[in-house]
N, CA, C, O and the ligand as a Tripos MOL2 file, in Angstrom:
@<TRIPOS>MOLECULE
protein
  309   307    78     0     0
PROTEIN
NO_CHARGES

@<TRIPOS>ATOM
      1 N           0.8920   -1.1120   -0.0660 N.3       1 MET1
      2 CA         -0.0470    0.0520   -0.0780 C.3       1 MET1
      3 C           0.8620    1.2510    0.1330 C.2       1 MET1
      4 O           1.6210    1.4450    1.0820 O.2       1 MET1
      5 N           0.6350    2.0500   -0.9680 N.am      2 THR2
      6 CA          1.5010    3.2620   -1.0710 C.3       2 THR2
      7 C           0.7660    4.4520   -0.7060 C.2       2 THR2
      8 O          -0.4040    4.6210   -1.0480 O.2       2 THR2
      9 N           1.4700    5.3310    0.0230 N.am      3 ASP3
     10 CA          0.9890    6.5240    0.5750 C.3       3 ASP3
     11 C           1.4960    7.5530   -0.1550 C.2       3 ASP3
     12 O           2.6580    7.9290    0.0030 O.2       3 ASP3
     13 N           0.6840    8.0930   -1.0070 N.am      4 LYS4
     14 CA          1.2610    9.2440   -2.0210 C.3       4 LYS4
     15 C           1.2720   10.5230   -1.3300 C.2       4 LYS4
     16 O           0.1730   10.9750   -1.0090 O.2       4 LYS4
     17 N           2.3910   11.2330   -1.0250 N.am      5 ARG5
     18 CA          2.3720   12.3430   -0.5420 C.3       5 ARG5
     19 C           2.7050   13.4200   -1.3950 C.2       5 ARG5
     20 O           3.5950   13.2320   -2.2240 O.2       5 ARG5
     21 N           2.1260   14.5440   -1.3290 N.am      6 ARG6
     22 CA          2.2740   15.6720   -2.2800 C.3       6 ARG6
     23 C           3.0390   16.7190   -1.4690 C.2       6 ARG6
     24 O           2.7830   17.0900   -0.3230 O.2       6 ARG6
     25 N           4.0080   17.1190   -2.2600 N.am      7 PHE7
     26 CA          4.7500   18.3500   -1.6410 C.3       7 PHE7
     27 C           4.0450   19.5470   -2.0350 C.2       7 PHE7
     28 O           3.5420   19.6400   -3.1550 O.2       7 PHE7
     29 N           3.9820   20.4640   -1.1780 N.am      8 THR8
     30 CA          3.2500   21.7510   -1.4620 C.3       8 THR8
     31 C           4.3940   22.7820   -1.6580 C.2       8 THR8
     32 O           5.3600   22.7980   -0.8960 O.2       8 THR8
     33 N           4.2610   23.6470   -2.7030 N.am      9 VAL9
     34 CA          5.2130   24.5900   -3.0750 C.3       9 VAL9
     35 C           5.0920   25.8090   -2.1870 C.2       9 VAL9
     36 O           4.0200   26.4110   -2.1170 O.2       9 VAL9
     37 N           5.9990   26.1340   -1.6090 N.am     10 ILE10
     38 CA          5.9010   27.4370   -0.7210 C.3      10 ILE10
     39 C           6.7450   28.4990   -1.3460 C.2      10 ILE10
     40 O           7.7150   28.1990   -2.0410 O.2      10 ILE10
     41 N           6.4050   29.7000   -1.1190 N.am     11 ASP11
     42 CA          7.0740   30.9190   -1.5860 C.3      11 ASP11
     43 C           8.3030   30.9860   -1.0370 C.2      11 ASP11
     44 O           8.4000   31.1430    0.1800 O.2      11 ASP11
     45 N           9.4770   30.8740   -1.8770 N.am     12 GLY12
     46 CA         10.9550   31.1650   -1.2440 C.3      12 GLY12
     47 C          11.0370   32.5130   -0.7620 C.2      12 GLY12
     48 O          10.5370   33.4760   -1.3430 O.2      12 GLY12
     49 N          11.6700   32.5590    0.2970 N.am     13 THR13
     50 CA         12.0160   33.9030    0.6450 C.3      13 THR13
     51 C          13.0850   34.3980    0.0090 C.2      13 THR13
     52 O          13.9300   33.5950   -0.3850 O.2      13 THR13
     53 N          13.2660   35.7690   -0.2150 N.am     14 PRO14
     54 CA         14.2980   36.3370   -0.7620 C.3      14 PRO14
     55 C          15.5900   36.3020    0.1390 C.2      14 PRO14
     56 O          15.5790   36.0260    1.3390 O.2      14 PRO14
     57 N          16.6220   36.5980   -0.5470 N.am     15 ALA15
     58 CA         17.9340   36.7300    0.5350 C.3      15 ALA15
     59 C          17.7430   38.0450    1.3150 C.2      15 ALA15
     60 O          17.3030   39.1160    0.8970 O.2      15 ALA15
     61 N          18.1490   37.7360    2.4670 N.am     16 PRO16
     62 CA         18.1810   38.8560    3.5180 C.3      16 PRO16
     63 C          18.9330   40.1700    3.0750 C.2      16 PRO16
     64 O          20.1540   40.1500    2.9220 O.2      16 PRO16
     65 N          18.2370   41.2390    2.8850 N.am     17 ASP17
     66 CA         18.9160   42.4610    2.3610 C.3      17 ASP17
     67 C          19.7100   43.1770    3.6050 C.2      17 ASP17
     68 O          19.3110   44.2590    4.0350 O.2      17 ASP17
     69 N          20.6500   42.6350    4.0610 N.am     18 THR18
     70 CA         21.5140   43.1600    5.0990 C.3      18 THR18
     71 C          22.4140   44.2620    4.6240 C.2      18 THR18
     72 O          22.7790   44.1640    3.4530 O.2      18 THR18
     73 N          22.8440   45.3050    5.3210 N.am     19 PRO19
     74 CA         23.5770   46.2220    5.0620 C.3      19 PRO19
     75 C          24.8140   45.6430    4.3420 C.2      19 PRO19
     76 O          25.1850   46.2010    3.3090 O.2      19 PRO19
     77 N          25.4400   44.6300    4.7810 N.am     20 ALA20
     78 CA         26.5580   43.9870    4.2650 C.3      20 ALA20
     79 C          26.4070   43.4340    2.6790 C.2      20 ALA20
     80 O          27.3140   43.3930    1.8480 O.2      20 ALA20
     81 N          25.1830   43.0740    2.5180 N.am     21 GLU21
     82 CA         24.8580   42.6860    1.2100 C.3      21 GLU21
     83 C          24.5930   43.8040    0.1440 C.2      21 GLU21
     84 O          24.7710   43.6700   -1.0670 O.2      21 GLU21
     85 N          24.1590   44.8760    0.7540 N.am     22 GLN22
     86 CA         23.8020   46.1370   -0.0230 C.3      22 GLN22
     87 C          25.2380   46.6180   -0.3650 C.2      22 GLN22
     88 O          25.4110   47.0870   -1.4900 O.2      22 GLN22
     89 N          26.2260   46.5530    0.4470 N.am     23 VAL23
     90 CA         27.5670   47.1670    0.0580 C.3      23 VAL23
     91 C          28.0310   46.2420   -1.0940 C.2      23 VAL23
     92 O          28.4480   46.7220   -2.1480 O.2      23 VAL23
     93 N          27.9490   44.8650   -0.8720 N.am     24 ARG24
     94 CA         28.4590   43.9890   -2.0310 C.3      24 ARG24
     95 C          27.7630   44.3350   -3.2490 C.2      24 ARG24
     96 O          28.4350   44.4370   -4.2750 O.2      24 ARG24
     97 N          26.5480   44.5250   -3.2880 N.am     25 LYS25
     98 CA         25.8990   44.9190   -4.4270 C.3      25 LYS25
     99 C          26.3400   46.0250   -5.1500 C.2      25 LYS25
    100 O          26.5200   46.0720   -6.3670 O.2      25 LYS25
    101 N          26.5230   47.0280   -4.2240 N.am     26 ARG26
    102 CA         27.1570   48.4470   -4.6800 C.3      26 ARG26
    103 C          28.6090   48.1980   -5.4760 C.2      26 ARG26
    104 O          28.9220   48.6510   -6.5770 O.2      26 ARG26
    105 N          29.3510   47.3950   -4.6450 N.am     27 VAL27
    106 CA         30.6530   47.2100   -5.0930 C.3      27 VAL27
    107 C          30.5710   46.5380   -6.4600 C.2      27 VAL27
    108 O          31.2770   46.9720   -7.3690 O.2      27 VAL27
    109 N          29.7360   45.4860   -6.6640 N.am     28 ARG28
    110 CA         29.7450   44.7890   -7.8040 C.3      28 ARG28
    111 C          29.2230   45.6140   -8.9940 C.2      28 ARG28
    112 O          29.6130   45.4400  -10.1490 O.2      28 ARG28
    113 N          28.3180   46.5190   -8.6220 N.am     29 ALA29
    114 CA         27.7970   47.4140   -9.6880 C.3      29 ALA29
    115 C          28.6550   48.3990  -10.3070 C.2      29 ALA29
    116 O          28.4420   48.9100  -11.4070 O.2      29 ALA29
    117 N          29.8200   48.6880   -9.4050 N.am     30 MET30
    118 CA         30.5900   49.7210   -9.7680 C.3      30 MET30
    119 C          31.2750   49.3060  -11.2020 C.2      30 MET30
    120 O          31.5530   48.1570  -11.5460 O.2      30 MET30
    121 N          31.4530   50.3350  -11.8480 N.am     31 PRO31
    122 CA         32.3650   50.0410  -13.1730 C.3      31 PRO31
    123 C          33.7410   49.6680  -12.6320 C.2      31 PRO31
    124 O          34.2040   50.1540  -11.6000 O.2      31 PRO31
    125 N          34.3890   48.7350  -13.4300 N.am     32 ARG32
    126 CA         35.6770   48.3190  -13.0920 C.3      32 ARG32
    127 C          36.7660   48.7640  -14.0220 C.2      32 ARG32
    128 O          37.0520   48.2220  -15.0900 O.2      32 ARG32
    129 N          37.3620   49.8560  -13.4700 N.am     33 PRO33
    130 CA         38.3010   50.3580  -14.4750 C.3      33 PRO33
    131 C          39.4880   49.2550  -14.8380 C.2      33 PRO33
    132 O          39.9320   48.5070  -13.9660 O.2      33 PRO33
    133 N          39.9520   49.2260  -16.1920 N.am     34 LYS34
    134 CA         40.9530   48.3460  -16.6090 C.3      34 LYS34
    135 C          42.3190   48.6300  -15.9380 C.2      34 LYS34
    136 O          42.7060   49.7690  -15.6760 O.2      34 LYS34
    137 N          42.9770   47.5590  -15.6950 N.am     35 ALA35
    138 CA         44.3130   47.7670  -15.2640 C.3      35 ALA35
    139 C          44.2660   48.2610  -13.8750 C.2      35 ALA35
    140 O          45.2890   48.7660  -13.4130 O.2      35 ALA35
    141 N          43.2720   48.1810  -13.2010 N.am     36 MET36
    142 CA         43.1550   48.4840  -11.6800 C.3      36 MET36
    143 C          42.8120   47.3110  -10.9320 C.2      36 MET36
    144 O          41.7170   46.7590  -11.0390 O.2      36 MET36
    145 N          43.6950   46.9410  -10.2080 N.am     37 PRO37
    146 CA         43.4320   45.7370   -9.3510 C.3      37 PRO37
    147 C          42.3950   45.8110   -8.3160 C.2      37 PRO37
    148 O          42.2540   46.8430   -7.6600 O.2      37 PRO37
    149 N          41.7220   44.8610   -8.1490 N.am     38 GLN38
    150 CA         40.4620   44.8060   -7.2510 C.3      38 GLN38
    151 C          40.5880   43.6010   -6.4860 C.2      38 GLN38
    152 O          40.9050   42.5670   -7.0740 O.2      38 GLN38
    153 N          40.3670   43.5990   -5.1600 N.am     39 CYS39
    154 CA         40.2630   42.3580   -4.2650 C.3      39 CYS39
    155 C          39.0020   41.7940   -4.7000 C.2      39 CYS39
    156 O          37.9450   42.4130   -4.8200 O.2      39 CYS39
    157 N          39.2470   40.3300   -4.9690 N.am     40 GLY40
    158 CA         38.0150   39.5150   -5.2460 C.3      40 GLY40
    159 C          37.2440   39.1800   -3.9920 C.2      40 GLY40
    160 O          36.1890   38.5490   -4.0510 O.2      40 GLY40
    161 N          37.7150   39.5570   -2.9750 N.am     41 ARG41
    162 CA         37.0940   39.1300   -1.5960 C.3      41 ARG41
    163 C          36.3280   40.2140   -1.0390 C.2      41 ARG41
    164 O          35.1840   40.0100   -0.6340 O.2      41 ARG41
    165 N          36.9020   41.4250   -0.9820 N.am     42 CYS42
    166 CA         36.2550   42.5810   -0.3210 C.3      42 CYS42
    167 C          35.7880   43.7240   -1.2230 C.2      42 CYS42
    168 O          35.0010   44.6140   -0.9010 O.2      42 CYS42
    169 N          36.4210   43.5550   -2.4490 N.am     43 GLY43
    170 CA         36.1260   44.6480   -3.4410 C.3      43 GLY43
    171 C          37.1590   45.8990   -3.3120 C.2      43 GLY43
    172 O          37.1060   46.8440   -4.0990 O.2      43 GLY43
    173 N          38.0010   45.8310   -2.3660 N.am     44 GLY44
    174 CA         38.8850   46.8840   -2.0230 C.3      44 GLY44
    175 C          39.9280   47.1270   -3.1120 C.2      44 GLY44
    176 O          40.2440   46.1120   -3.7340 O.2      44 GLY44
    177 N          40.5160   48.2480   -3.4640 N.am     45 ARG45
    178 CA         41.4670   48.4850   -4.4300 C.3      45 ARG45
    179 C          42.7110   48.9150   -3.7580 C.2      45 ARG45
    180 O          43.6150   49.2090   -4.5400 O.2      45 ARG45
    181 N          42.9650   49.0180   -2.5590 N.am     46 GLU46
    182 CA         44.1400   49.3070   -1.9350 C.3      46 GLU46
    183 C          45.0000   48.1180   -1.7810 C.2      46 GLU46
    184 O          44.4950   47.0830   -1.3460 O.2      46 GLU46
    185 N          46.2050   48.1620   -2.0850 N.am     47 TYR47
    186 CA         47.0710   47.0320   -2.1400 C.3      47 TYR47
    187 C          48.3960   47.3860   -1.6780 C.2      47 TYR47
    188 O          48.7800   48.5360   -1.8930 O.2      47 TYR47
    189 N          49.2090   46.5090   -1.0320 N.am     48 ILE48
    190 CA         50.6570   46.5520   -0.8450 C.3      48 ILE48
    191 C          51.2080   45.4670   -1.7430 C.2      48 ILE48
    192 O          50.5880   44.4650   -2.1000 O.2      48 ILE48
    193 N          52.5710   45.8220   -2.0970 N.am     49 GLU49
    194 CA         53.1680   44.9090   -2.8010 C.3      49 GLU49
    195 C          54.0630   44.0970   -2.0460 C.2      49 GLU49
    196 O          54.9180   44.6630   -1.3660 O.2      49 GLU49
    197 N          53.9950   42.8990   -2.0620 N.am     50 ALA50
    198 CA         54.8490   41.9920   -1.3830 C.3      50 ALA50
    199 C          55.7900   41.3280   -2.3350 C.2      50 ALA50
    200 O          55.4210   40.8480   -3.4060 O.2      50 ALA50
    201 N          57.0940   41.3190   -1.8730 N.am     51 LYS51
    202 CA         57.9580   40.7440   -2.7520 C.3      51 LYS51
    203 C          58.7870   39.5190   -2.1290 C.2      51 LYS51
    204 O          59.2950   39.6040   -1.0110 O.2      51 LYS51
    205 N          58.8760   38.4890   -2.8520 N.am     52 ILE52
    206 CA         59.5320   37.2140   -2.5300 C.3      52 ILE52
    207 C          60.7740   36.9460   -3.3160 C.2      52 ILE52
    208 O          60.6810   36.7700   -4.5310 O.2      52 ILE52
    209 N          61.9160   36.9030   -2.7180 N.am     53 GLY53
    210 CA         63.1030   36.6400   -3.4590 C.3      53 GLY53
    211 C          63.9480   37.8290   -3.4150 C.2      53 GLY53
    212 O          63.7000   38.8200   -2.7280 O.2      53 GLY53
    213 N          65.0760   37.6670   -4.2690 N.am     54 ILE54
    214 CA         65.9460   38.9280   -4.3480 C.3      54 ILE54
    215 C          66.5710   38.9040   -5.7800 C.2      54 ILE54
    216 O          66.6890   37.8890   -6.4660 O.2      54 ILE54
    217 N          66.9440   40.1330   -6.1240 N.am     55 GLY55
    218 CA         67.5540   40.4580   -7.3850 C.3      55 GLY55
    219 C          66.6000   40.1430   -8.4340 C.2      55 GLY55
    220 O          65.4240   40.4970   -8.3540 O.2      55 GLY55
    221 N          67.1020   39.4400   -9.4850 N.am     56 LYS56
    222 CA         66.1940   39.2390  -10.6830 C.3      56 LYS56
    223 C          65.1610   38.2020  -10.4710 C.2      56 LYS56
    224 O          64.3090   37.9750  -11.3300 O.2      56 LYS56
    225 N          65.2200   37.5370   -9.2930 N.am     57 SER57
    226 CA         64.2040   36.4240   -9.1820 C.3      57 SER57
    227 C          63.1470   36.8340   -8.1890 C.2      57 SER57
    228 O          62.6130   35.9880   -7.4720 O.2      57 SER57
    229 N          62.8600   38.0000   -8.1350 N.am     58 VAL58
    230 CA         61.9320   38.5730   -7.1930 C.3      58 VAL58
    231 C          60.4080   38.2570   -7.8910 C.2      58 VAL58
    232 O          60.1080   38.3680   -9.0800 O.2      58 VAL58
    233 N          59.5950   37.8510   -6.8160 N.am     59 THR59
    234 CA         58.2180   37.7350   -7.3320 C.3      59 THR59
    235 C          57.3560   38.7470   -6.5950 C.2      59 THR59
    236 O          57.3480   38.8850   -5.3720 O.2      59 THR59
    237 N          56.7280   39.3460   -7.3510 N.am     60 LYS60
    238 CA         55.8420   40.4530   -6.6200 C.3      60 LYS60
    239 C          54.3390   39.9930   -6.6640 C.2      60 LYS60
    240 O          53.8150   39.5490   -7.6850 O.2      60 LYS60
    241 N          53.7340   40.1340   -5.5280 N.am     61 GLN61
    242 CA         52.3050   39.8980   -5.3840 C.3      61 GLN61
    243 C          51.5990   41.0780   -4.6700 C.2      61 GLN61
    244 O          52.0530   41.6330   -3.6680 O.2      61 GLN61
    245 N          50.5030   41.3860   -5.2560 N.am     62 LYS62
    246 CA         49.6830   42.4210   -4.6740 C.3      62 LYS62
    247 C          48.8040   41.9470   -3.6120 C.2      62 LYS62
    248 O          47.9690   41.0730   -3.8450 O.2      62 LYS62
    249 N          48.9470   42.4840   -2.4270 N.am     63 LEU63
    250 CA         47.9390   41.9090   -1.3310 C.3      63 LEU63
    251 C          47.0790   42.8980   -0.9330 C.2      63 LEU63
    252 O          47.5370   44.0140   -0.6880 O.2      63 LEU63
    253 N          45.7990   42.6510   -0.8190 N.am     64 CYS64
    254 CA         44.8250   43.6130   -0.4390 C.3      64 CYS64
    255 C          45.0270   43.9800    1.1080 C.2      64 CYS64
    256 O          45.0070   43.1320    2.0010 O.2      64 CYS64
    257 N          45.2270   45.3810    1.3160 N.am     65 VAL65
    258 CA         45.3730   45.8440    2.5540 C.3      65 VAL65
    259 C          44.2190   45.6820    3.5990 C.2      65 VAL65
    260 O          44.4210   45.4280    4.7860 O.2      65 VAL65
    261 N          42.9660   45.8590    3.0210 N.am     66 LEU66
    262 CA         41.7800   45.6990    3.8880 C.3      66 LEU66
    263 C          41.8450   44.2630    4.5130 C.2      66 LEU66
    264 O          41.7740   43.9950    5.7120 O.2      66 LEU66
    265 N          41.9990   43.3640    3.4340 N.am     67 CYS67
    266 CA         41.9150   41.9060    3.9870 C.3      67 CYS67
    267 C          43.1160   41.7340    4.8590 C.2      67 CYS67
    268 O          42.9010   41.1450    5.9180 O.2      67 CYS67
    269 N          44.2360   42.0980    4.6460 N.am     68 LEU68
    270 CA         45.3210   41.8340    5.3900 C.3      68 LEU68
    271 C          45.3480   42.3010    6.7130 C.2      68 LEU68
    272 O          46.0580   41.7810    7.5730 O.2      68 LEU68
    273 N          44.4630   43.4470    6.9550 N.am     69 MET69
    274 CA         44.3350   43.9890    8.2910 C.3      69 MET69
    275 C          43.2520   43.2470    9.0970 C.2      69 MET69
    276 O          42.9970   43.4620   10.2820 O.2      69 MET69
    277 N          42.6350   42.3280    8.2850 N.am     70 GLN70
    278 CA         41.6710   41.3300    9.1300 C.3      70 GLN70
    279 C          42.4270   39.9570    9.2120 C.2      70 GLN70
    280 O          41.8040   38.9730    9.6090 O.2      70 GLN70
    281 N          43.6350   39.8630    8.8810 N.am     71 GLY71
    282 CA         44.3000   38.6380    9.0380 C.3      71 GLY71
    283 C          44.3430   37.6240    7.9060 C.2      71 GLY71
    284 O          44.8300   36.4960    7.9820 O.2      71 GLY71
    285 N          43.6530   38.2900    6.6340 N.am     72 GLN72
    286 CA         43.5070   37.4540    5.5090 C.3      72 GLN72
    287 C          44.4410   37.8400    4.4610 C.2      72 GLN72
    288 O          44.5630   39.0390    4.2110 O.2      72 GLN72
    289 N          45.1510   36.9270    3.7810 N.am     73 ARG73
    290 CA         46.0390   37.1320    2.8100 C.3      73 ARG73
    291 C          45.4660   36.8520    1.4000 C.2      73 ARG73
    292 O          45.4600   35.7300    0.8950 O.2      73 ARG73
    293 N          45.0010   37.9360    0.8260 N.am     74 VAL74
    294 CA         44.3350   37.9060   -0.4530 C.3      74 VAL74
    295 C          45.0770   38.5210   -1.6790 C.2      74 VAL74
    296 O          45.2520   39.7380   -1.7380 O.2      74 VAL74
    297 N          45.4570   37.7840   -2.5340 N.am     75 VAL75
    298 CA         46.2710   38.1630   -3.6760 C.3      75 VAL75
    299 C          45.3790   38.6830   -4.6670 C.2      75 VAL75
    300 O          44.4230   38.0370   -5.0960 O.2      75 VAL75
    301 N          45.7120   39.9780   -5.0820 N.am     76 MET76
    302 CA         44.8120   40.6820   -6.2010 C.3      76 MET76
    303 C          45.4260   40.5290   -7.4450 C.2      76 MET76
    304 O          46.6330   40.5670   -7.6880 O.2      76 MET76
    305 N          44.3400   40.3240   -8.3400 N.am     77 GLY77
    306 CA         44.7390   40.2300   -9.7460 C.3      77 GLY77
    307 C          44.6530   41.5380  -10.5390 C.2      77 GLY77
    308 O          44.9680   41.5600  -11.7290 O.2      77 GLY77
    309 ZN         40.3930   42.5280    0.4070 Zn       78 ZN78
@<TRIPOS>BOND
     1     1     2 1
     2     2     3 1
     3     3     4 2
     4     3     5 am
     5     5     6 1
     6     6     7 1
     7     7     8 2
     8     7     9 am
     9     9    10 1
    10    10    11 1
    11    11    12 2
    12    11    13 am
    13    13    14 1
    14    14    15 1
    15    15    16 2
    16    15    17 am
    17    17    18 1
    18    18    19 1
    19    19    20 2
    20    19    21 am
    21    21    22 1
    22    22    23 1
    23    23    24 2
    24    23    25 am
    25    25    26 1
    26    26    27 1
    27    27    28 2
    28    27    29 am
    29    29    30 1
    30    30    31 1
    31    31    32 2
    32    31    33 am
    33    33    34 1
    34    34    35 1
    35    35    36 2
    36    35    37 am
    37    37    38 1
    38    38    39 1
    39    39    40 2
    40    39    41 am
    41    41    42 1
    42    42    43 1
    43    43    44 2
    44    43    45 am
    45    45    46 1
    46    46    47 1
    47    47    48 2
    48    47    49 am
    49    49    50 1
    50    50    51 1
    51    51    52 2
    52    51    53 am
    53    53    54 1
    54    54    55 1
    55    55    56 2
    56    55    57 am
    57    57    58 1
    58    58    59 1
    59    59    60 2
    60    59    61 am
    61    61    62 1
    62    62    63 1
    63    63    64 2
    64    63    65 am
    65    65    66 1
    66    66    67 1
    67    67    68 2
    68    67    69 am
    69    69    70 1
    70    70    71 1
    71    71    72 2
    72    71    73 am
    73    73    74 1
    74    74    75 1
    75    75    76 2
    76    75    77 am
    77    77    78 1
    78    78    79 1
    79    79    80 2
    80    79    81 am
    81    81    82 1
    82    82    83 1
    83    83    84 2
    84    83    85 am
    85    85    86 1
    86    86    87 1
    87    87    88 2
    88    87    89 am
    89    89    90 1
    90    90    91 1
    91    91    92 2
    92    91    93 am
    93    93    94 1
    94    94    95 1
    95    95    96 2
    96    95    97 am
    97    97    98 1
    98    98    99 1
    99    99   100 2
   100    99   101 am
   101   101   102 1
   102   102   103 1
   103   103   104 2
   104   103   105 am
   105   105   106 1
   106   106   107 1
   107   107   108 2
   108   107   109 am
   109   109   110 1
   110   110   111 1
   111   111   112 2
   112   111   113 am
   113   113   114 1
   114   114   115 1
   115   115   116 2
   116   115   117 am
   117   117   118 1
   118   118   119 1
   119   119   120 2
   120   119   121 am
   121   121   122 1
   122   122   123 1
   123   123   124 2
   124   123   125 am
   125   125   126 1
   126   126   127 1
   127   127   128 2
   128   127   129 am
   129   129   130 1
   130   130   131 1
   131   131   132 2
   132   131   133 am
   133   133   134 1
   134   134   135 1
   135   135   136 2
   136   135   137 am
   137   137   138 1
   138   138   139 1
   139   139   140 2
   140   139   141 am
   141   141   142 1
   142   142   143 1
   143   143   144 2
   144   143   145 am
   145   145   146 1
   146   146   147 1
   147   147   148 2
   148   147   149 am
   149   149   150 1
   150   150   151 1
   151   151   152 2
   152   151   153 am
   153   153   154 1
   154   154   155 1
   155   155   156 2
   156   155   157 am
   157   157   158 1
   158   158   159 1
   159   159   160 2
   160   159   161 am
   161   161   162 1
   162   162   163 1
   163   163   164 2
   164   163   165 am
   165   165   166 1
   166   166   167 1
   167   167   168 2
   168   167   169 am
   169   169   170 1
   170   170   171 1
   171   171   172 2
   172   171   173 am
   173   173   174 1
   174   174   175 1
   175   175   176 2
   176   175   177 am
   177   177   178 1
   178   178   179 1
   179   179   180 2
   180   179   181 am
   181   181   182 1
   182   182   183 1
   183   183   184 2
   184   183   185 am
   185   185   186 1
   186   186   187 1
   187   187   188 2
   188   187   189 am
   189   189   190 1
   190   190   191 1
   191   191   192 2
   192   191   193 am
   193   193   194 1
   194   194   195 1
   195   195   196 2
   196   195   197 am
   197   197   198 1
   198   198   199 1
   199   199   200 2
   200   199   201 am
   201   201   202 1
   202   202   203 1
   203   203   204 2
   204   203   205 am
   205   205   206 1
   206   206   207 1
   207   207   208 2
   208   207   209 am
   209   209   210 1
   210   210   211 1
   211   211   212 2
   212   211   213 am
   213   213   214 1
   214   214   215 1
   215   215   216 2
   216   215   217 am
   217   217   218 1
   218   218   219 1
   219   219   220 2
   220   219   221 am
   221   221   222 1
   222   222   223 1
   223   223   224 2
   224   223   225 am
   225   225   226 1
   226   226   227 1
   227   227   228 2
   228   227   229 am
   229   229   230 1
   230   230   231 1
   231   231   232 2
   232   231   233 am
   233   233   234 1
   234   234   235 1
   235   235   236 2
   236   235   237 am
   237   237   238 1
   238   238   239 1
   239   239   240 2
   240   239   241 am
   241   241   242 1
   242   242   243 1
   243   243   244 2
   244   243   245 am
   245   245   246 1
   246   246   247 1
   247   247   248 2
   248   247   249 am
   249   249   250 1
   250   250   251 1
   251   251   252 2
   252   251   253 am
   253   253   254 1
   254   254   255 1
   255   255   256 2
   256   255   257 am
   257   257   258 1
   258   258   259 1
   259   259   260 2
   260   259   261 am
   261   261   262 1
   262   262   263 1
   263   263   264 2
   264   263   265 am
   265   265   266 1
   266   266   267 1
   267   267   268 2
   268   267   269 am
   269   269   270 1
   270   270   271 1
   271   271   272 2
   272   271   273 am
   273   273   274 1
   274   274   275 1
   275   275   276 2
   276   275   277 am
   277   277   278 1
   278   278   279 1
   279   279   280 2
   280   279   281 am
   281   281   282 1
   282   282   283 1
   283   283   284 2
   284   283   285 am
   285   285   286 1
   286   286   287 1
   287   287   288 2
   288   287   289 am
   289   289   290 1
   290   290   291 1
   291   291   292 2
   292   291   293 am
   293   293   294 1
   294   294   295 1
   295   295   296 2
   296   295   297 am
   297   297   298 1
   298   298   299 1
   299   299   300 2
   300   299   301 am
   301   301   302 1
   302   302   303 1
   303   303   304 2
   304   303   305 am
   305   305   306 1
   306   306   307 1
   307   307   308 2
@<TRIPOS>SUBSTRUCTURE
     1 MET1         2 RESIDUE 1 A MET
     2 THR2         6 RESIDUE 1 A THR
     3 ASP3        10 RESIDUE 1 A ASP
     4 LYS4        14 RESIDUE 1 A LYS
     5 ARG5        18 RESIDUE 1 A ARG
     6 ARG6        22 RESIDUE 1 A ARG
     7 PHE7        26 RESIDUE 1 A PHE
     8 THR8        30 RESIDUE 1 A THR
     9 VAL9        34 RESIDUE 1 A VAL
    10 ILE10       38 RESIDUE 1 A ILE
    11 ASP11       42 RESIDUE 1 A ASP
    12 GLY12       46 RESIDUE 1 A GLY
    13 THR13       50 RESIDUE 1 A THR
    14 PRO14       54 RESIDUE 1 A PRO
    15 ALA15       58 RESIDUE 1 A ALA
    16 PRO16       62 RESIDUE 1 A PRO
    17 ASP17       66 RESIDUE 1 A ASP
    18 THR18       70 RESIDUE 1 A THR
    19 PRO19       74 RESIDUE 1 A PRO
    20 ALA20       78 RESIDUE 1 A ALA
    21 GLU21       82 RESIDUE 1 A GLU
    22 GLN22       86 RESIDUE 1 A GLN
    23 VAL23       90 RESIDUE 1 A VAL
    24 ARG24       94 RESIDUE 1 A ARG
    25 LYS25       98 RESIDUE 1 A LYS
    26 ARG26      102 RESIDUE 1 A ARG
    27 VAL27      106 RESIDUE 1 A VAL
    28 ARG28      110 RESIDUE 1 A ARG
    29 ALA29      114 RESIDUE 1 A ALA
    30 MET30      118 RESIDUE 1 A MET
    31 PRO31      122 RESIDUE 1 A PRO
    32 ARG32      126 RESIDUE 1 A ARG
    33 PRO33      130 RESIDUE 1 A PRO
    34 LYS34      134 RESIDUE 1 A LYS
    35 ALA35      138 RESIDUE 1 A ALA
    36 MET36      142 RESIDUE 1 A MET
    37 PRO37      146 RESIDUE 1 A PRO
    38 GLN38      150 RESIDUE 1 A GLN
    39 CYS39      154 RESIDUE 1 A CYS
    40 GLY40      158 RESIDUE 1 A GLY
    41 ARG41      162 RESIDUE 1 A ARG
    42 CYS42      166 RESIDUE 1 A CYS
    43 GLY43      170 RESIDUE 1 A GLY
    44 GLY44      174 RESIDUE 1 A GLY
    45 ARG45      178 RESIDUE 1 A ARG
    46 GLU46      182 RESIDUE 1 A GLU
    47 TYR47      186 RESIDUE 1 A TYR
    48 ILE48      190 RESIDUE 1 A ILE
    49 GLU49      194 RESIDUE 1 A GLU
    50 ALA50      198 RESIDUE 1 A ALA
    51 LYS51      202 RESIDUE 1 A LYS
    52 ILE52      206 RESIDUE 1 A ILE
    53 GLY53      210 RESIDUE 1 A GLY
    54 ILE54      214 RESIDUE 1 A ILE
    55 GLY55      218 RESIDUE 1 A GLY
    56 LYS56      222 RESIDUE 1 A LYS
    57 SER57      226 RESIDUE 1 A SER
    58 VAL58      230 RESIDUE 1 A VAL
    59 THR59      234 RESIDUE 1 A THR
    60 LYS60      238 RESIDUE 1 A LYS
    61 GLN61      242 RESIDUE 1 A GLN
    62 LYS62      246 RESIDUE 1 A LYS
    63 LEU63      250 RESIDUE 1 A LEU
    64 CYS64      254 RESIDUE 1 A CYS
    65 VAL65      258 RESIDUE 1 A VAL
    66 LEU66      262 RESIDUE 1 A LEU
    67 CYS67      266 RESIDUE 1 A CYS
    68 LEU68      270 RESIDUE 1 A LEU
    69 MET69      274 RESIDUE 1 A MET
    70 GLN70      278 RESIDUE 1 A GLN
    71 GLY71      282 RESIDUE 1 A GLY
    72 GLN72      286 RESIDUE 1 A GLN
    73 ARG73      290 RESIDUE 1 A ARG
    74 VAL74      294 RESIDUE 1 A VAL
    75 VAL75      298 RESIDUE 1 A VAL
    76 MET76      302 RESIDUE 1 A MET
    77 GLY77      306 RESIDUE 1 A GLY
    78 ZN78       309 GROUP 0 **** ****
């Protein structure tokens, strides 16, 4: 004997419109100038250059300052 259950469709609640989400939306909507690095995590454009190595074998990486201050090492592209 089978008991057929029907699933009822409920209205999905929209994503919470928190202040943080609003900031993310604004950052994403901003035009992105070319050749200007931007942090993929927080959207910040302030970076410091970290150098690894010496002489001709130096590797440079741009690290997001805002993320770095929060203990996150994010390399910007
Ligand atoms: Zn960042």
